[in-house]
Every structure is written in structure tokens, then in C-alpha cells.
Rosetta silent file (secondary structure, phi, psi, omega in degrees, C-alpha in Angstrom):
SEQUENCE: MSEHKITATARGDEGKGASRRLRRAGYVPAVVYGGHAEPQSIQLEHNALWHISQNEWFYSAILDLDVDGKVQKVLLRDMQRHPYKAQIMHLDFMRVSENETLRVKVPLHFLNQEKSPAGKAAGVVITHELNEIEVSCLPKDLPEFIELDLSDLQVGDIVHLSQVKLPAGVTIPELKLGKEHDVAVVVAKHARVEAEPAAEGEVSAEVPATKQQAPEKK
SCORE:     score description
SCORE:     0.000 S_00000001
   1 L     0.000  121.398 -177.334  257.561  138.976   84.154 S_00000001
   2 L   -88.436  159.131  177.677  259.050  142.025   82.473 S_00000001
   3 L  -101.802  120.159  178.057  259.436  145.465   84.016 S_00000001
   4 E  -135.094  123.408 -174.178  257.602  148.265   82.225 S_00000001
   5 E  -108.831  134.871  172.413  257.177  151.629   83.915 S_00000001
   6 E  -128.988  150.696 -173.387  254.560  154.299   83.254 S_00000001
   7 E  -115.196  140.120  179.727  254.186  157.597   85.092 S_00000001
   8 E  -145.716  170.032  173.012  251.018  159.283   86.342 S_00000001
   9 E  -129.541  151.696  178.796  249.863  161.877   88.841 S_00000001
  10 E   -71.278  152.410  176.675  246.944  161.853   91.268 S_00000001
  11 L  -132.081  143.524 -178.497  243.910  163.966   90.451 S_00000001
  12 L   -98.273  -34.749 -179.050  241.291  165.406   92.771 S_00000001
  13 L   -74.848  135.534  177.562  238.667  166.615   90.307 S_00000001
  14 L  -130.367  173.537 -178.359  236.245  163.987   89.076 S_00000001
  15 L   102.131  167.222 -176.498  233.205  163.894   86.844 S_00000001
  16 H   -64.467  -38.857 -179.805  232.605  164.376   83.114 S_00000001
  17 H   -64.557  -42.880  178.519  233.455  168.075   83.150 S_00000001
  18 H   -64.412  -39.177  179.102  236.791  167.490   84.868 S_00000001
  19 H   -66.047  -39.534  177.377  237.613  164.678   82.433 S_00000001
  20 H   -62.538  -41.509  179.282  236.878  166.896   79.443 S_00000001
  21 H   -63.582  -39.895  177.966  239.174  169.605   80.821 S_00000001
  22 H   -60.868  -46.196 -178.507  241.937  167.045   81.312 S_00000001
  23 H   -62.757  -40.192  179.415  241.626  165.803   77.738 S_00000001
  24 H   -64.607  -29.442  179.397  241.734  169.337   76.350 S_00000001
  25 L   -84.990    0.009  176.119  244.928  169.881   78.356 S_00000001
  26 L    92.639   23.834  179.668  246.520  166.759   76.814 S_00000001
  27 E  -120.669  163.753  179.162  245.946  164.283   79.636 S_00000001
  28 E  -118.084  122.192  174.531  244.045  161.018   80.001 S_00000001
  29 E   -71.686  145.863  179.488  241.856  160.366   83.080 S_00000001
  30 E  -152.305  169.598  177.511  242.263  156.941   84.650 S_00000001
  31 E  -137.291  144.986  175.318  241.492  154.969   87.781 S_00000001
  32 E  -117.095  131.634 -177.669  243.467  152.388   89.784 S_00000001
  33 E  -141.467  172.275  176.359  241.503  149.870   91.847 S_00000001
  34 L    83.733 -172.115  179.270  241.781  146.562   93.666 S_00000001
  35 L    67.913   29.324  177.328  244.618  145.166   95.739 S_00000001
  36 L    59.939   34.642  176.533  242.801  145.680   99.059 S_00000001
  37 L  -138.848  162.784 -178.879  243.074  149.469   98.717 S_00000001
  38 L   -69.785  147.159  174.318  240.696  152.278   97.821 S_00000001
  39 L   -59.027  146.878 -179.662  240.281  153.257   94.135 S_00000001
  40 E  -129.844  131.075  176.701  242.470  156.181   93.109 S_00000001
  41 E   -87.627  131.995 -179.001  241.829  158.674   90.305 S_00000001
  42 E  -135.715  173.715  175.567  244.924  159.526   88.290 S_00000001
  43 E  -138.637  147.738  179.417  245.935  161.235   85.058 S_00000001
  44 E  -129.449  148.103  178.801  248.559  160.405   82.425 S_00000001
  45 E   -70.231  127.388 -168.878  250.128  162.510   79.707 S_00000001
  46 H   -65.399  -47.264 -173.516  248.406  161.560   76.463 S_00000001
  47 H   -64.862  -41.240  176.414  251.211  161.666   73.921 S_00000001
  48 H   -65.204  -40.239  178.707  253.565  159.552   76.053 S_00000001
  49 H   -65.658  -40.158  179.674  250.741  157.126   76.776 S_00000001
  50 H   -60.507  -41.475  178.527  249.802  156.892   73.112 S_00000001
  51 H   -63.690  -43.237  178.505  253.389  155.938   72.262 S_00000001
  52 H   -63.819  -37.157 -175.692  253.401  153.262   74.990 S_00000001
  53 L   -68.324   -9.524  177.226  250.060  151.893   73.834 S_00000001
  54 L   -80.348   -7.685  179.437  251.583  150.873   70.505 S_00000001
  55 L   -93.323  136.706 -178.872  253.490  148.097   72.307 S_00000001
  56 H   -61.056  -35.551 -176.274  251.927  144.675   72.685 S_00000001
  57 H   -63.768  -22.646 -177.760  253.216  144.302   76.235 S_00000001
  58 H   -58.960  -27.995 -173.054  251.091  147.239   77.407 S_00000001
  59 H   -95.254   -9.707 -176.045  247.983  145.050   77.233 S_00000001
  60 L  -136.773  -12.815 -176.632  249.216  141.904   78.970 S_00000001
  61 L   -90.286  158.725  171.015  252.320  142.623   81.064 S_00000001
  62 L   -71.814  128.347 -177.494  252.579  143.655   84.706 S_00000001
  63 E  -106.779  142.309  168.511  253.189  147.418   84.724 S_00000001
  64 E   -90.260  102.321 -178.130  255.045  149.539   87.244 S_00000001
  65 E   -93.129  113.095 -179.347  252.687  152.464   87.693 S_00000001
  66 E   -95.868  108.064  177.483  254.473  155.432   89.300 S_00000001
  67 E  -110.081  105.692 -179.639  251.909  157.797   90.840 S_00000001
  68 L    54.277   38.863  176.373  253.658  160.845   92.317 S_00000001
  69 L    91.959   -8.487  178.108  256.743  158.775   93.143 S_00000001
  70 E  -103.105  120.193 -174.109  254.893  155.802   94.635 S_00000001
  71 E   -97.150  135.117  175.299  255.172  152.682   92.464 S_00000001
  72 E  -136.415  147.090  178.506  252.517  149.958   92.390 S_00000001
  73 E   -81.044  129.850 -177.572  252.150  146.840   90.254 S_00000001
  74 E  -141.736  164.865  169.338  249.125  146.967   87.981 S_00000001
  75 E  -123.155  141.599  172.518  247.498  145.402   84.932 S_00000001
  76 E   -71.945  125.824 -179.084  245.583  147.292   82.292 S_00000001
  77 E  -110.633  -23.675  178.899  241.966  146.119   82.507 S_00000001
  78 E  -159.613  142.759  175.720  240.158  148.516   80.188 S_00000001
  79 E  -139.353  124.205  178.874  240.950  151.238   77.678 S_00000001
  80 E  -101.456  127.842  178.403  238.419  153.503   76.011 S_00000001
  81 E  -109.022  155.257  173.287  239.344  155.065   72.671 S_00000001
  82 L   -66.083  141.077 -175.859  237.718  157.908   70.764 S_00000001
  83 L   -60.264  -28.021  179.945  235.451  156.458   68.026 S_00000001
  84 L  -139.085  -12.757  175.799  237.345  158.159   65.192 S_00000001
  85 L   -90.682  155.790  174.596  240.209  160.281   66.597 S_00000001
  86 L   -80.005   72.445 -173.628  243.620  158.920   67.540 S_00000001
  87 L  -143.852  131.671  174.104  242.853  159.584   71.179 S_00000001
  88 E   -88.658  128.888 -172.947  242.736  157.508   74.366 S_00000001
  89 E   -97.690  -36.758 -175.556  239.752  158.591   76.481 S_00000001
  90 E  -164.280  151.049  178.950  240.054  156.617   79.736 S_00000001
  91 E  -132.911  146.016  170.140  241.986  153.762   81.387 S_00000001
  92 E  -118.283  126.865  175.508  241.286  151.277   84.165 S_00000001
  93 E  -116.571  141.672  177.016  244.225  149.703   85.994 S_00000001
  94 E  -112.460  128.319  176.927  243.960  146.855   88.508 S_00000001
  95 E   -65.638  147.543 -176.476  246.457  146.517   91.317 S_00000001
  96 L  -117.734  133.179  174.649  248.324  143.217   91.450 S_00000001
  97 L  -105.026  132.847 -172.566  249.270  141.237   94.526 S_00000001
  98 L   -65.503  -18.062 -178.409  252.293  138.975   94.145 S_00000001
  99 L  -103.296    4.752 -177.908  250.589  136.132   96.069 S_00000001
 100 L  -112.393  134.387 -177.197  247.249  136.200   94.232 S_00000001
 101 L   -70.412  140.725  178.547  246.556  134.264   91.024 S_00000001
 102 E  -107.439  153.226  167.737  245.706  136.263   87.927 S_00000001
 103 E  -122.073  114.427 -171.712  243.565  135.440   84.911 S_00000001
 104 E  -136.204  142.828  173.852  244.896  137.377   81.929 S_00000001
 105 E   -84.523  127.446 -175.735  244.548  137.160   78.142 S_00000001
 106 E  -119.840  134.970 -179.474  248.003  136.713   76.566 S_00000001
 107 E   -69.620  151.141  175.459  248.790  137.083   72.822 S_00000001
 108 E   -98.702  138.152  171.869  249.997  134.109   70.769 S_00000001
 109 E  -112.080  121.623 -176.812  253.067  134.359   68.552 S_00000001
 110 E   -95.254  122.194 -176.294  253.087  131.842   65.674 S_00000001
 111 E  -110.029  145.925  169.505  256.562  130.648   64.676 S_00000001
 112 L    61.369   25.528  179.184  257.889  128.877   61.546 S_00000001
 113 L   -64.283  -42.316 -177.223  254.537  128.700   59.771 S_00000001
 114 L   -67.781  -25.494 -177.733  256.074  129.443   56.362 S_00000001
 115 L   -87.160   -8.901 -175.565  258.707  126.711   56.860 S_00000001
 116 L   -75.781  160.834  175.220  256.191  123.996   57.756 S_00000001
 117 H   -56.571  -39.105  179.261  254.983  121.333   55.239 S_00000001
 118 H   -70.039  -35.526  179.644  251.556  122.975   55.284 S_00000001
 119 H   -69.642  -27.329  179.830  253.066  126.432   54.765 S_00000001
 120 H   -88.410  -15.788 -176.502  255.035  125.217   51.729 S_00000001
 121 L   -76.429  141.869  179.371  252.130  123.349   50.148 S_00000001
 122 L   -76.456  144.834  175.261  250.234  124.988   47.314 S_00000001
 123 L    70.034   22.200 -179.436  246.564  125.770   47.787 S_00000001
 124 E  -110.196  133.260  176.804  246.641  125.363   51.567 S_00000001
 125 E  -107.157  126.125  177.146  245.082  127.905   53.923 S_00000001
 126 E  -106.477  117.883 -175.747  246.402  128.143   57.495 S_00000001
 127 E  -109.037  131.236  173.226  243.866  129.788   59.788 S_00000001
 128 E   -92.492  102.180 -178.998  244.601  131.211   63.240 S_00000001
 129 L   -72.657  -28.327  176.538  241.352  130.535   65.082 S_00000001
 130 L  -129.593  141.366  174.857  242.692  132.228   68.217 S_00000001
 131 L  -112.474   -7.748  175.810  245.225  135.077   68.478 S_00000001
 132 E  -151.470  155.894  177.464  245.223  135.207   72.292 S_00000001
 133 E  -134.243  150.389  176.884  244.409  132.829   75.155 S_00000001
 134 E   -88.396  128.425 -178.470  243.381  133.376   78.750 S_00000001
 135 E  -121.101  162.844  176.772  245.881  132.004   81.250 S_00000001
 136 E  -126.120  132.363 -179.253  246.005  131.673   85.037 S_00000001
 137 E  -172.762  171.302  170.996  249.182  132.203   87.049 S_00000001
 138 L   -76.783  154.641 -178.860  250.927  134.213   89.723 S_00000001
 139 H   -53.570  -35.893 -177.533  252.197  137.655   88.635 S_00000001
 140 H   -67.180  -21.891 -177.227  255.820  136.474   88.660 S_00000001
 141 H   -99.289   -1.857 -174.046  255.003  133.765   86.098 S_00000001
 142 L   -68.419  118.699  176.025  252.918  135.889   83.704 S_00000001
 143 L   -82.946  149.443  175.168  254.359  135.764   80.152 S_00000001
 144 L   -72.968  -28.372  177.114  254.010  138.765   77.835 S_00000001
 145 L  -158.091  165.847  176.843  253.201  136.319   75.020 S_00000001
 146 E  -123.467  129.719 -177.625  253.183  132.586   74.306 S_00000001
 147 E   -90.407  139.154  177.010  254.989  131.092   71.315 S_00000001
 148 E  -124.342  109.331 -177.141  253.425  128.351   69.223 S_00000001
 149 E   -80.991  119.063 -178.422  255.918  126.534   66.958 S_00000001
 150 L  -106.688   18.627 -174.541  254.242  125.442   63.706 S_00000001
 151 L   -61.575  -27.206 -179.208  257.336  124.003   62.009 S_00000001
 152 L   -99.759   11.242 -177.233  255.806  120.482   61.918 S_00000001
 153 L   -64.863  124.132  179.036  252.350  121.560   60.772 S_00000001
 154 L  -104.951  160.429  175.269  250.987  119.222   58.094 S_00000001
 155 L   -61.817  128.310 -178.158  248.111  119.686   55.636 S_00000001
 156 L    95.421   -8.737  179.947  244.947  118.645   57.469 S_00000001
 157 L   -72.472  148.147  170.412  246.365  119.266   60.948 S_00000001
 158 E  -127.278  120.215  177.288  244.368  120.954   63.692 S_00000001
 159 E   -93.792  119.024 -177.613  246.310  122.342   66.649 S_00000001
 160 E   -94.480  166.950 -177.792  244.132  122.383   69.772 S_00000001
 161 H   -58.150  -37.999 -178.078  244.342  124.502   72.888 S_00000001
 162 H   -67.550  -15.222 -178.103  245.683  121.561   74.911 S_00000001
 163 H   -90.922   -5.443  177.902  248.688  121.329   72.536 S_00000001
 164 L   -73.519  124.082 -179.663  249.944  124.827   73.341 S_00000001
 165 L   -80.206  124.748 -174.843  253.161  124.571   75.373 S_00000001
 166 L  -105.576  148.433  174.094  252.910  126.785   78.438 S_00000001
 167 L   -65.203  163.016  179.797  255.676  128.274   80.609 S_00000001
 168 L   -59.715  137.002  177.714  256.162  126.892   84.114 S_00000001
 169 L    84.692    2.016 -176.567  253.451  127.971   86.538 S_00000001
 170 L  -112.980  134.779  176.673  250.958  128.866   83.804 S_00000001
 171 E  -130.619  166.943  176.620  247.684  127.033   83.119 S_00000001
 172 L  -113.795  104.662 -175.184  244.667  127.510   80.831 S_00000001
 173 H   -57.093  -32.753 -175.383  241.511  127.535   83.029 S_00000001
 174 H   -61.413  -29.493 -178.163  239.219  126.817   80.061 S_00000001
 175 H   -69.847  -17.222  178.697  240.690  123.317   79.652 S_00000001
 176 H   -80.628   -5.755 -176.419  239.367  122.349   83.089 S_00000001
 177 H   -89.309   -7.619  178.546  235.786  122.811   81.878 S_00000001
 178 L   130.960  165.317 -177.095  235.741  119.721   79.646 S_00000001
 179 H   -61.327  -29.675 -177.163  236.864  118.337   76.295 S_00000001
 180 H   -68.524  -11.872  178.466  234.445  120.545   74.380 S_00000001
 181 H   -94.847   -1.064  176.062  236.493  123.541   75.492 S_00000001
 182 L   -83.011   72.464 -171.485  239.677  122.155   73.885 S_00000001
 183 L   -78.114  164.871  177.425  239.057  124.341   70.842 S_00000001
 184 E   -72.677  137.789  175.867  241.095  124.644   67.661 S_00000001
 185 E  -104.479  -43.888  179.742  243.866  127.243   67.679 S_00000001
 186 E  -134.024  137.906  178.132  245.338  126.628   64.189 S_00000001
 187 E  -129.482  130.956  176.198  243.797  124.804   61.213 S_00000001
 188 E  -117.587  118.361 -178.262  245.631  123.868   57.994 S_00000001
 189 E  -149.805  160.006  178.108  243.411  122.779   55.105 S_00000001
 190 E   -67.577  140.079  176.862  243.127  122.909   51.338 S_00000001
 191 L   -71.115  144.489  177.791  241.400  125.982   50.004 S_00000001
 192 L   -72.979  136.029  177.123  238.060  125.388   48.363 S_00000001
 193 L  -103.268  113.546 -179.317  238.092  125.734   44.572 S_00000001
 194 L   -71.533  139.517  178.437  234.907  127.300   43.327 S_00000001
 195 L   -65.353  133.322  179.288  233.457  125.771   40.182 S_00000001
 196 L   -74.476  141.276  179.021  233.992  127.990   37.158 S_00000001
 197 L   -65.992  144.065 -178.660  230.816  129.156   35.412 S_00000001
 198 L   -62.979  139.013  178.343  230.128  127.383   32.120 S_00000001
 199 L   -66.059  154.660 -179.026  231.252  129.288   29.031 S_00000001
 200 L   -59.453  131.012 -179.164  228.556  130.744   26.850 S_00000001
 201 L    96.488  -17.470  178.468  227.139  128.085   24.510 S_00000001
 202 L   -83.780  145.031 -179.138  228.262  125.182   26.727 S_00000001
 203 L  -126.605  137.717  178.973  225.579  122.948   28.181 S_00000001
 204 L   -61.065  144.310 -178.529  225.867  120.640   31.148 S_00000001
 205 L   -66.454  -19.834 -177.184  225.993  116.984   30.253 S_00000001
 206 L   -83.889  -11.892 -178.797  223.172  116.327   32.691 S_00000001
 207 L  -118.978  122.791 -179.199  220.764  118.609   30.862 S_00000001
 208 L   -63.424  147.317 -178.110  219.819  117.919   27.240 S_00000001
 209 L   -64.177  -36.579  179.773  220.523  120.710   24.779 S_00000001
 210 L  -133.411  150.797  177.637  216.966  120.633   23.473 S_00000001
 211 L   -80.944  139.224  176.359  213.767  119.245   24.893 S_00000001
 212 L   -69.251  137.407  178.616  212.268  116.237   23.182 S_00000001
 213 L   -75.655  130.588 -179.679  209.007  117.051   21.481 S_00000001
 214 L   -62.778  142.131  178.482  206.086  115.218   23.044 S_00000001
 215 L   -61.387  140.507 -177.592  204.441  112.703   20.698 S_00000001
 216 L   -69.866  131.523  178.533  201.429  114.109   18.918 S_00000001
 217 L   -76.546  138.057  178.823  198.167  112.846   20.324 S_00000001
 218 L  -106.471    0.000    0.000  195.825  111.158   17.864 S_00000001
């Protein structure tokens, strides 16, 4: 579990009008909830937050949220963005207890794909069916990402969810639901070659060039 710190301040004003004023002033309204404590309304400086939000870890790592000097462990649970502006509109953070199991979506990092037999083969398409997986673990065991080594990937191979190597203390809850949930993560297969249209003047061998004239009735 990595340490990543973000800074915020408590806010007293709530409601849509207060949130609009905050955004005009360059802040982002947010709320912190869970952890056997009352929800707390906070605000974060937008430009600093925007810079942090460009990091992959912001969406899956345990964060040290400093609110007016008091630090609490949280996870980002929701982020609302403006539909067309480069602007974060609102955030939801969930407090984390070190003794309570989490269920979090963690990104996958694919390694050595280009070096694999499938990656070197001509006309082969390697598809990432999943780019993140949901895991269950204690906060101390939460990885920021999970690596999937594809160095041995062959043409025709399908890598399933059960084949992903997990860090100690981490499980995939979906696999406990049955074999039908052991879905494909990576697929390597030959690309389909579309049939080229017949050149002008060419006729398929299955269709005669001209129709036979029916015998004249007498």
C-alpha cells in the first residue's frame, strides 16, 4: 500500500448555490463518508487536484486525506467531471478501516506482450478483454496495479481471470461465483481477412457467365 497525500479543508456551506460559488473560486466540493463516522463536507483546490487526478494511483490507492491537519485514510469512490470542460465537479471519498476488507477495482498492467510468440507473429490480434479487475483485501494489502506477464503468450491462447497472479492477501471475489465467471482477460487470435471484391469483368466460378436459353417449345 503506497502513501499518497492530498490536502483539503472543511466547508460549512452546502447546497447547489454554495457548490457553484466554490467552483467559481477555483475549488472542488467533496464529501467524506463511512468508517463509523459522520459524513463530512470538504473542499479541495482544483488545479492541484487536477494535476493529481492524472495519476493512475489516484483511482485505486489508499489516500492520506489531510483535512485541516487531521489525516484519515480514504479511497476515491466517485468523481464527477464537467461534460466538456477540463473541470472536476465533485468527489466522494470513503474512509478506510485497517481491519475491514475492501473491494476495489485495480488496473492491469500488461508486460512483455510484444516479446511473446503471439506478439511477434504476423496477422495476430491481441485483445485486452479487461483493463481492470475487482479485488478483495485488507487496506495494507491493496496493490495500486496488478501485472500480467504475457511473455509466453501463444497464438490461440486465452488468458482467464483465474490465471492472473495475485499479491499475497488479495483475492478476486468474482471467481467464487462459479466457472462461468472465469472470464477471458487476454485473447490472441489471427485477424480475419475479408474477402476482396471481385474485379470488374470477373465472374464467380459458381455462377455461369450467361444464362442458358430455355429450349423453344413446339
